[in-house]
GUVO-849534 format. One line per 5 residues: number of its first residue (from 1); for each residue x, y, z of N, C-alpha, C. Coordinates in steps of 0.001 Angstrom, whole numbers. Example, Ala and Ser with C-alpha at 12.3 -4.5 7.8 and 13.67 -1.06 7.14 Angstrom:
// GUVO-849534
1) 13190/-5690/7800/12300/-4500/7800/13200/-3300/7800 ~ 12850/-2250/7080/13670/-1060/7140/12900/30/7870
// end
This chain:
// GUVO-849534
1) 103310/90524/83918/102388/89803/84761/101030/90507/84778 ~ 101042/91832/84800/99794/92562/84831/99325/92848/83417 ~ 98057/92777/83191/97498/93017/81872/96239/93861/82007 ~ 95984/94656/80992/94726/95381/80935/94180/95214/79535 ~ 92896/95083/79425/92292/94877/78121/91458/96097/77761
6) 91618/96562/76543/90827/97685/76074/90410/97385/74647 ~ 89143/97560/74361/88642/97301/73026/88283/98634/72375 ~ 88883/98898/71238/88575/100106/70485/87619/99742/69354 ~ 86659/100586/69122/85688/100349/68055/86167/101082/66806 ~ 86274/100355/65712/86714/100922/64446/85581/100768/63446
11) 85213/101853/62824/84128/101825/61835/84677/101302/60506 ~ 84068/100263/59980/84474/99708/58696/83763/100454/57576 ~ 84500/100826/56534/83893/101600/55443/83164/100710/54450 ~ 83602/99453/54278/82982/98571/53287/81632/98036/53746 ~ 81586/97494/54928/80393/96783/55379/79557/97568/56386
16) 80002/98743/56764/79313/99555/57764/79056/98756/59047 ~ 80031/97960/59451/79897/97194/60685/81012/97604/61645 ~ 80888/97159/62860/81881/97490/63858/82867/96344/63999 ~ 84144/96662/64082/85179/95670/64327/85811/96003/65664 ~ 86174/94973/66399/86791/95170/67700/88249/94753/67613
21) 89126/95614/68080/90546/95288/68117/90995/95239/69562 ~ 91979/94436/69820/92480/94211/71170/93803/94944/71333 ~ 93907/95791/72349/95139/96509/72636/95511/96279/74101 ~ 96640/95623/74372/97039/95407/75768/97581/96689/76389 ~ 97175/96960/77615/97649/98107/78377/97938/97651/79799
26) 98309/98553/80669/98563/98211/82071/97258/98114/82843 ~ 97259/97290/83886/96076/97129/84744/95995/98303/85701 ~ 94813/98773/85933/94609/99768/86968/94656/99071/88320 ~ 95171/99751/89315/95320/99124/90626/93982/98840/91306 ~ 92901/99411/90809/91603/99185/91446/91095/97762/91241
31) 91693/97001/90335/91259/95622/90139/92103/94650/90964 ~ 92982/95172/91819/93787/94321/92681/93071/94123/94012 ~ 93151/92904/94516/92523/92561/95794/93568/91962/96730 ~ 93396/92210/97998/94177/91535/99035/93267/90428/99549 ~ 93650/89183/99276/92747/88076/99606/93500/86890/100167
36) 92738/85890/100618/93310/84670/101177/93439/83615/100082 ~ 94596/82958/100050/94832/81873/99116/95029/80598/99939 ~ 94188/79613/99717/94212/78405/100552/95359/77480/100170 ~ 96043/76991/101180/97050/75944/101027/96805/74951/102158 ~ 97652/73983/102315/97489/73010/103391/96826/71736/102914
41) 96654/70819/103853/96052/69523/103537/94533/69572/103633 ~ 93942/68461/103236/92500/68332/103370/92136/68362/104856 ~ 91105/69111/105205/90623/69300/106574/91641/69992/107489 ~ 92740/70498/106913/93709/71277/107688/94074/72525/106882 ~ 93160/73472/106762/93427/74633/105918/94497/75548/106510
46) 95215/76183/105617/96233/77163/105956/96179/78188/104832 ~ 96150/79447/105164/95936/80471/104149/97122/81416/104044 ~ 97386/81878/102828/98355/82944/102590/97575/84219/102307 ~ 98046/85331/102822/97449/86632/102515/98246/87195/101339 ~ 97576/87326/100184/98274/87721/98967/97578/88906/98296
51) 98347/89608/97464/97800/90639/96589/97727/90008/95210 ~ 96536/89955/94640/96336/89317/93343/95288/90081/92547 ~ 95251/89782/91265/94229/90379/90419/92858/89863/90866 ~ 91868/90702/90768/90527/90384/91256/89965/89118/90610 ~ 90217/88926/89319/89628/87806/88585/90475/86541/88621
56) 91631/86561/89270/92498/85385/89267/91938/84290/90178 ~ 92394/83070/89947/91968/81939/90768/92484/82112/92189 ~ 91823/81463/93127/92237/81567/94523/93633/80997/94747 ~ 93971/79941/94032/95291/79338/94187/96206/79692/93021 ~ 95840/80704/92248/96611/81087/91074/97782/81996/91415
61) 98257/82691/90393/99397/83581/90565/99023/84774/91430 ~ 100004/85252/92174/99788/86447/92977/100949/87400/92772 ~ 100743/88656/93126/101746/89691/92918/102675/89797/94115 ~ 102112/89748/95309/102904/89916/96519/102325/89064/97640 ~ 103195/88474/98433/102798/87681/99602/102966/88561/100832
66) 101861/88817/101537/101889/89723/102681/101991/89010/104017 ~ 101525/87783/104093/101560/87059/105360/100802/85751/105251 ~ 100409/85193/106414/99656/83947/106423/98682/83929/107590 ~ 97740/82991/107508/96679/82855/108512/96441/81382/108758 ~ 96460/80993/110042/96242/79599/110419/94975/79505/111268
71) 93849/79073/110667/92611/78982/111447/92607/77835/112450 ~ 93512/76862/112310/93562/75735/113239/94296/76093/114526 ~ 95037/77172/114516/95733/77644/115702/94684/78124/116715 ~ 94824/77772/117988/93813/78198/118974/93634/79713/119032 ~ 94670/80454/118710/94580/81914/118730/94146/82476/117380
76) 93878/81597/116390/93576/82034/115017/94627/83037/114549 ~ 95851/82583/114548/96993/83471/114346/97083/83995/112915 ~ 97117/85314/112797/97338/85998/111528/98675/86707/111628 ~ 99594/86354/110742/100864/87063/110656/100871/87820/109345 ~ 101006/89136/109431/100956/89965/108234/101953/91112/108388
81) 102580/91475/107294/103496/92608/107277/102643/93875/107147 ~ 102460/94580/108254/101537/95722/108282/102020/96864/107392 ~ 103323/97017/107266/103854/98093/106434/103511/97867/104961 ~ 103727/96641/104490/103407/96334/103091/101903/96329/102864 ~ 101130/95882/103868/99670/95904/103767/99186/97346/103583
86) 99676/98252/104412/99292/99659/104312/99759/100264/102991 ~ 100922/99839/102527/101452/100330/101252/100539/99934/100100 ~ 100068/98681/100090/99171/98232/99021/97805/98913/99117 ~ 97358/99211/100318/96092/99926/100490/96209/101326/99886 ~ 97337/102000/100149/97518/103343/99595/97673/103304/98079
91) 98169/102189/97539/98294/102061/96080/96946/101794/95417 ~ 95943/101409/96195/94611/101220/95640/94089/99806/95688 ~ 94847/98858/96213/94354/97484/96338/93300/97439/97443 ~ 92241/96674/97213/91147/96598/98169/91129/95220/98838 ~ 91094/95169/100173/91026/93874/100853/89626/93278/100761
96) 89550/91956/100755/88253/91299/100807/87670/91480/102210 ~ 86409/91161/102364/85749/91334/103661/86428/90496/104745 ~ 86809/89273/104418/87440/88387/105391/88785/88935/105839 ~ 89592/89378/104897/90902/89928/105244/90738/91191/106073 ~ 89796/92025/105720/89551/93261/106469/89170/92938/107922
101) 88320/91927/108125/87906/91552/109479/89069/90976/110278 ~ 89899/90137/109627/91039/89530/110331/92052/90592/110752 ~ 92317/91553/109875/93271/92613/110206/92720/93504/111310 ~ 91428/93812/111258/90816/94632/112301/90824/93912/113658 ~ 90635/92601/113646/90631/91815/114873/92033/91761/115480
106) 93051/91797/114626/94431/91708/115096/94877/93007/115774 ~ 94359/94149/115334/94800/95441/115891/94325/95688/117274
// end
């Protein structure tokens, strides 16, 4: 599921040009984000708090589901597994600004 891209430069002896080769490696955890993924109906948003690759789509694949957030709830209820959230933070995943504010508001 995780991918890392690295391009090595190889000097060509015939044409004196550079060739690029693709070598798959593991992703560094610094490119992981804790972000909101929108679900729900039109005009009734409901969000999942997920750990996903930084460049992935908002509704795309995610690595771990940490909780959910319902902005239509009068209390703006955020349910999140704090232990797993802290675990992903220590592993190097960075929360988005919105997730950081919601978690800080909940504490």
